C-alpha positions as MATLAB code, in Angstrom:
seq = 'MAGVVEVLRSAQVPAPVERVWAIVSDAGRAPDWFSFAERTEVLSGDGVGQRRRQFGLWGNRRSEIDQEVVAFDAPVLIGWVHKAERLDGKAAPTLARSTRFTIELQADGERTTVTLRTVQEPVDALRGFLMRTAWTREIKRRMDESLARLARAAESG';
ca = [
     165.411  -61.518   26.903;
     164.032  -60.302   23.572;
     163.896  -63.761   21.921;
     165.687  -64.775   18.771;
     165.065  -63.410   15.317;
     165.233  -66.128   12.684;
     165.038  -65.759    8.920;
     164.897  -68.860    6.751;
     164.709  -69.171    2.961;
     164.860  -72.324    0.824;
     164.959  -73.124   -2.864;
     165.739  -75.988   -5.188;
     168.914  -75.633   -7.216;
     169.061  -77.633  -10.464;
     172.450  -79.229   -9.744;
     173.734  -82.187   -7.704;
     174.707  -81.568   -4.096;
     178.448  -81.978   -4.769;
     178.422  -79.131   -7.303;
     176.433  -76.851   -4.996;
     178.723  -77.713   -2.061;
     181.807  -76.806   -4.103;
     180.343  -73.324   -4.521;
     178.943  -72.599   -1.028;
     181.898  -74.045    0.909;
     184.534  -72.042   -1.014;
     184.897  -68.585    0.536;
     186.469  -67.330   -2.674;
     183.263  -68.170   -4.584;
     181.016  -66.128   -2.261;
     180.872  -63.125   -4.642;
     179.522  -65.462   -7.354;
     176.358  -66.139   -5.429;
     176.137  -64.664   -1.901;
     174.486  -61.249   -2.215;
     175.975  -60.108    1.107;
     179.571  -60.548   -0.135;
     181.588  -58.598   -2.657;
     184.691  -60.439   -1.444;
     185.511  -62.974    1.250;
     189.020  -63.716    2.476;
     190.114  -66.742    4.471;
     192.223  -65.423    7.344;
     193.193  -68.791    8.813;
     192.239  -72.419    9.132;
     190.016  -74.839    7.287;
     186.681  -76.418    8.174;
     185.463  -75.815   11.735;
     187.517  -72.991   13.223;
     188.231  -71.303    9.899;
     188.285  -67.526   10.207;
     187.050  -65.382    7.341;
     186.468  -61.731    6.606;
     183.541  -60.828    4.372;
     183.439  -57.473    2.590;
     180.265  -56.010    1.126;
     177.707  -53.258    1.307;
     174.922  -52.663    3.804;
     172.803  -49.952    2.260;
     175.304  -47.394    1.041;
     177.923  -48.254    3.658;
     180.945  -50.546    3.306;
     180.637  -53.551    5.583;
     183.156  -56.007    6.975;
     182.180  -59.062    8.972;
     184.697  -61.261   10.751;
     183.339  -64.800   10.788;
     184.291  -68.079   12.408;
     183.084  -71.350   10.888;
     181.367  -73.339   13.643;
     179.709  -76.081   11.565;
     181.256  -77.928    8.636;
     179.806  -81.244    7.512;
     180.678  -81.812    3.841;
     178.647  -81.857    1.662;
     175.560  -80.849    3.621;
     176.209  -78.070    6.171;
     178.367  -75.026    6.712;
     177.698  -72.406    9.365;
     179.464  -69.457   10.900;
     179.092  -66.895   13.645;
     179.873  -63.207   13.456;
     182.840  -62.279   15.625;
     182.985  -58.575   14.669;
     181.050  -56.245   12.373;
     182.211  -52.934   10.917;
     180.547  -50.257    8.805;
     182.793  -47.837    6.941;
     185.739  -49.111    8.973;
     184.177  -48.447   12.395;
     182.469  -50.833   14.806;
     178.872  -51.351   13.686;
     176.044  -50.546   16.106;
     175.324  -53.580   18.257;
     171.868  -54.934   17.504;
     172.474  -58.586   18.354;
     174.347  -60.442   21.076;
     174.991  -63.197   18.558;
     174.535  -63.900   14.872;
     174.716  -67.330   13.286;
     174.315  -68.095    9.579;
     173.947  -71.618    8.150;
     173.705  -73.127    4.706;
     172.131  -76.586    4.579;
     172.053  -78.767    1.476;
     169.767  -81.741    0.885;
     170.358  -83.950   -2.144;
     167.374  -84.754   -4.337;
     168.786  -86.676   -7.288;
     170.210  -84.148   -9.720;
     168.734  -81.282   -7.701;
     169.645  -79.838   -4.303;
     167.411  -78.147   -1.769;
     169.345  -75.253   -0.272;
     168.257  -73.661    3.002;
     169.762  -70.392    4.196;
     169.122  -69.535    7.851;
     170.207  -66.716   10.089;
     169.483  -66.656   13.802;
     170.206  -63.593   15.888;
     169.719  -62.869   19.554;
     168.807  -59.174   19.926;
     170.476  -57.136   22.643;
     167.093  -55.965   23.941;
     163.373  -55.822   23.069;
     163.623  -52.550   21.128;
     166.416  -53.854   18.893;
     164.474  -57.104   18.519;
     161.454  -55.141   17.300;
     163.609  -53.208   14.813;
     165.198  -56.420   13.567;
     161.808  -58.141   13.143;
     160.377  -55.268   11.111;
     162.736  -53.457    8.736;
     165.720  -55.803    9.057;
     163.966  -59.079    8.166;
     162.520  -57.731    4.901;
     165.983  -56.820    3.641;
     167.514  -60.122    4.799;
     164.757  -62.132    3.061;
     165.266  -60.153   -0.143;
     169.013  -60.718   -0.094;
     168.656  -64.411    0.739;
     166.219  -64.874   -2.166;
     168.666  -63.056   -4.445;
     171.472  -65.304   -3.172;
     169.478  -68.459   -3.909;
     168.716  -67.277   -7.458;
     172.381  -66.410   -8.037;
     173.440  -69.796   -6.597;
     171.154  -71.605   -9.055;
     172.747  -69.693  -11.956;
     176.289  -70.361  -10.669;
     175.558  -74.081  -10.216;
     174.016  -74.401  -13.678;
     177.054  -72.841  -15.308;
     179.387  -75.090  -13.360;
];
């Protein structure tokens, strides 16, 4: 086994946890803050078991990710797994056996600590090496951008 690849980024958002939760738990608000998403559609369900499709860009290619919510504990945790990934309408190359993304919120008075985490299990050692080098830099950059955008969205209500 190649071991997991984990990327974690945290920041304080100058808004109470309820306001931040209202943003991060609403799939329709993803484009307001989540740098990976130009649009997210709810396909079915609510809470744990909800199925979503996220549309965006990966480099210069159109991406689609089918997600299933596997953790939902209002107002502190939402997490999903990737069920399918497509680039330009075709199945994306398989780098990971599994991908999980979580958003954790911790109240701190009128501020909220937000932690974004992705954990992936590479298919093999070579893909794990590729993910740990080039992939993690881009994921960190996009997570940091997401946290900055979330702070702006929460401040504006």
